[in-house]
C-alpha positions in Angstrom: -33.1 -20.0 3.5 -31.8 -16.4 3.8 -35.7 -15.3 3.3 -36.5 -17.9 6.0 -34.2 -16.6 8.7 -35.2 -13.0 8.0 -38.8 -13.9 8.3 -38.2 -15.6 11.6 -35.9 -12.4 12.7 -38.7 -9.9 11.8 -41.7 -12.3 13.4 -39.2 -12.2 16.9 -39.2 -8.6 16.5 -43.2 -7.9 15.9 -43.9 -10.2 19.0 -41.1 -7.9 21.0 -43.1 -4.9 19.5 -46.5 -5.8 20.5 -45.5 -7.4 24.3 -43.8 -4.2 25.1 -46.1 -2.2 23.6 -48.9 -3.9 25.7 -46.4 -3.9 28.7 -45.9 0.2 28.0 -49.4 0.5 28.2 -49.5 -0.8 31.6 -46.6 0.9 32.9 -48.0 3.9 32.3 -51.6 3.3 33.3 -51.0 1.5 36.3 -47.7 1.7 37.8 -47.5 5.7 37.3 -44.0 6.1 36.5 -41.8 8.9 34.7 -40.7 9.1 31.4 -36.9 8.9 31.8 -37.7 5.4 34.2 -39.7 4.5 31.8 -37.6 4.5 28.6 -34.5 3.3 30.3 -36.4 0.2 31.4 -38.1 -0.1 27.7 -34.8 0.0 26.3 -33.1 -2.3 28.3 -36.1 -4.6 28.1 -36.8 -5.1 24.3 -32.8 -5.1 23.5 -32.3 -8.4 25.7 -35.8 -9.5 24.3 -34.3 -9.8 21.2 -30.8 -11.6 22.1 -33.1 -13.9 24.0 -35.4 -14.8 21.3 -32.3 -15.5 18.8 -30.6 -17.7 21.7 -33.9 -19.4 22.3 -34.2 -19.8 18.0 -31.2 -21.6 17.8 -31.4 -23.4 21.1 -34.6 -24.8 21.1 -34.3 -27.8 18.7 -31.9 -29.2 20.8 -34.8 -30.0 23.5 -37.5 -31.0 21.3 -37.4 -34.8 22.3 -37.5 -36.4 25.7 -39.8 -35.0 28.3 -40.1 -35.7 32.3 -36.6 -35.7 34.3 -33.0 -35.3 32.2 -30.1 -35.7 34.6 -28.4 -38.0 37.1 -28.0 -38.2 41.1 -25.3 -39.8 42.6 -26.9 -39.9 46.0 -23.8 -39.7 47.7 -23.6 -35.6 47.3 -23.4 -33.2 49.8 -25.3 -30.2 48.2 -28.9 -30.1 47.6 -30.0 -31.4 44.1 -31.8 -29.2 41.9 -34.8 -29.1 40.0 -35.0 -26.7 37.3 -38.9 -26.5 35.8 -39.2 -24.5 32.3 -42.1 -22.2 31.0 -44.9 -23.1 29.1 -43.8 -23.4 25.4 -40.2 -23.5 26.4 -38.3 -27.2 26.9 -35.6 -28.5 28.8 -32.5 -26.3 26.5 -34.3 -23.2 28.4 -31.7 -24.0 31.0 -28.6 -24.8 29.3 -26.8 -21.7 30.2 -28.1 -21.8 33.5 -26.6 -25.9 33.8 -23.1 -24.6 32.5 -23.0 -21.4 35.0 -24.4 -23.6 37.7 -21.8 -26.6 37.2 -18.5 -24.0 37.1 -20.2 -22.9 40.8 -19.9 -26.5 41.7 -23.8 -27.3 41.5 -23.0 -30.3 39.6 -26.4 -32.4 40.5 -28.8 -30.7 38.5 -32.4 -32.3 37.1 -34.4 -30.8 34.4 -38.0 -31.3 34.2 -39.5 -30.7 30.9 -42.9 -31.0 29.5 -44.8 -30.4 26.2 -47.0 -27.4 26.3 -49.9 -28.8 24.1 -52.8 -30.4 24.9 -51.8 -30.9 28.3 -53.8 -28.5 31.3 -51.6 -27.2 34.1 -53.1 -29.6 36.8 -52.1 -32.8 35.1 -48.5 -31.5 34.7 -48.7 -30.4 38.6 -49.6 -34.1 39.2 -46.7 -35.5 37.4 -44.1 -33.4 38.7 -45.4 -33.8 42.4 -44.7 -37.7 41.5 -41.3 -37.2 39.7 -40.3 -34.7 42.9 -40.7 -37.7 45.2 -39.1 -40.1 42.9 -36.1 -37.3 43.0 -36.2 -37.1 46.4 -36.0 -40.8 47.0 -32.9 -40.9 44.1 -31.1 -38.3 46.3 -30.6 -40.3 48.9 -32.7 -38.2 52.0 -30.9 -34.9 50.6 -33.0 -31.8 50.6 -34.3 -30.6 47.2 -33.9 -26.8 45.6 -36.6 -26.0 42.9 -35.7 -22.9 40.0 -39.2 -22.6 38.5 -38.9 -19.9 35.0 -42.5 -18.6 34.2 -45.2 -21.0 34.3 -42.5 -23.3 36.0 -42.8 -21.7 39.5 -46.5 -22.4 39.2 -46.2 -26.0 38.4 -43.4 -26.1 41.5 -45.7 -24.2 43.9 -49.1 -26.6 42.4 -46.7 -29.8 43.0 -45.4 -28.6 46.4 -49.3 -28.5 47.6 -50.7 -31.7 46.8 -52.0 -33.8 49.0 -49.2 -36.6 48.9 -46.6 -33.9 49.1 -48.0 -32.5 52.3 -45.6 -34.6 54.4 -42.1 -33.0 55.1 -40.8 -36.3 54.9 -42.4 -36.9 51.4 -40.5 -34.2 49.5 -37.6 -33.0 51.8 -37.2 -29.3 50.2 -34.5 -26.4 51.3 -36.1 -23.6 49.0 -38.2 -22.3 45.8 -36.5 -19.7 43.5 -38.9 -18.8 40.8 -37.8 -16.3 37.7 -40.5 -14.1 36.1 -43.1 -16.2 37.5 -46.8 -15.0 37.0 -47.7 -15.7 40.4 -50.8 -13.7 39.7 -51.2 -14.4 36.2 -51.1 -11.8 32.8 -53.6 -10.1 31.1 -51.8 -11.5 28.3 -52.6 -15.0 29.1 -55.8 -14.3 26.9 -53.4 -14.2 23.6 -51.9 -17.7 24.1 -52.1 -20.0 21.7 -53.4 -22.9 23.7 -55.4 -23.7 26.6 -52.4 -24.3 29.0 -51.0 -20.7 28.0 -54.6 -19.2 28.1 -55.0 -20.4 31.8 -52.5 -18.0 33.3 -55.7 -15.3 33.2 -54.9 -12.6 35.7 -56.3 -13.5 39.2 -58.3 -16.2 37.0 -59.7 -19.3 37.9 -56.3 -20.9 38.1 -54.6 -18.6 40.2 -57.5 -18.6 42.6 -57.9 -22.5 42.8 -53.8 -22.8 43.3 -53.9 -20.1 46.1 -56.7 -22.2 48.0 -54.8 -25.3 47.4 -52.2 -23.5 49.2 -54.1 -22.4 52.2 -54.3 -25.8 52.7 -50.6 -26.8 53.2 -48.8 -24.0 54.1 -45.4 -23.8 55.0 -44.1 -26.6 52.3 -41.6 -24.0 50.3 -39.1 -23.8 52.5 -37.3 -20.3 52.0 -39.3 -19.0 48.6 -37.8 -16.2 47.0 -39.4 -14.5 43.6 -36.8 -12.6 41.2 -38.6 -10.2 39.4 -37.9 -7.8 36.2 -39.0 -4.1 36.1 -38.6 -5.2 32.1 -40.9 -8.5 31.9 -42.8 -8.0 29.1 -44.9 -10.9 29.2 -46.5 -10.8 32.9 -48.3 -7.6 33.1 -49.5 -5.8 35.2 -46.3 -6.3 37.2 -47.8 -6.9 40.1 -48.6 -10.2 38.5 -45.4 -11.0 39.4 -45.7 -10.8 43.0 -46.9 -13.9 45.5 -49.9 -13.2 47.0 -50.0 -16.4 49.1 -46.9 -17.5 51.8 -43.7 -16.3 53.0 -42.5 -15.1 50.4 -39.0 -12.9 49.4 -39.1 -10.6 46.3 -35.9 -9.5 44.7 -36.0 -7.1 41.8 -33.4 -7.6 39.2 -31.7 -5.7 36.7 -34.6 -4.8 33.7 -34.6 -8.0 31.5 -37.1 -8.8 29.5 -39.1 -12.1 30.3 -36.7 -14.6 28.6 -33.5 -13.0 28.9 -34.0 -13.9 32.3 -32.1 -17.1 31.8 -29.3 -15.9 29.7 -28.8 -13.1 32.1 -25.4 -13.4 34.4 -26.6 -11.2 37.1 -30.2 -12.7 37.5 -28.1 -15.9 37.8 -25.6 -14.1 40.6 -28.8 -13.6 42.2 -30.0 -17.0 42.3 -26.5 -18.3 43.0 -26.7 -15.9 46.3 -29.9 -17.7 47.1 -28.4 -21.4 46.6 -25.1 -20.7 48.5 -27.0 -19.4 51.7 -28.9 -22.2 51.5 -26.1 -24.4 51.3 -24.2 -22.1 54.5 -21.4 -21.1 51.8 
């Protein structure tokens, strides 16, 4: 048992080493930053990545059953309903700490939307999310929704809201969208992904082009759109892949934490809460 745990930890260390090795190459080649900034960002990113991997290891099994929507809506609340969508390879447990923080902050009506990452394609998932967002909107009794998407979850939100059935503002009453570490323009590391869903997220690839073309047909459906971006994101390279190229997005840089660590970072949550409070007029 000890040997298995050691092997798993060693595997995580290997993934962190490889991902940050590739991240560092692009950082130097394309960003042109100085060594002091590089090592500070690298250090915070690598340490946070190891911690995040371990937290994910222990929580992931609790979210392996039950895809789709999870959560209850009273239909009588005053605040918008929050819909959380995780990234590829993860599950609803990606949001366990965020849900705890949101509840403490007074946001009690939170829905998680979960999906399997195998034998699925992006557009099938986006259409399923589009249908479920309309259903959630009906259950919310006309209240607005706020969508939070981590990684590919942010792309799924963009695609779902651009679907023809959701172009009517009354179909999904949306207050805003917040994305965390979303590869808005894809990532050059996608080619190393396991499975077609992850590999489809290539940098400026076919999927990104199709999504942007779809959005051009239905502009201004995201409400207030905020992209939270970490300078130490080790899964989206180059870093320009994190920046939306279509629509009116507000980009906010976070402290240097790894791609997955954004889900466990109190400072990132404070930024998210700031957006939520603004949308609620708090």
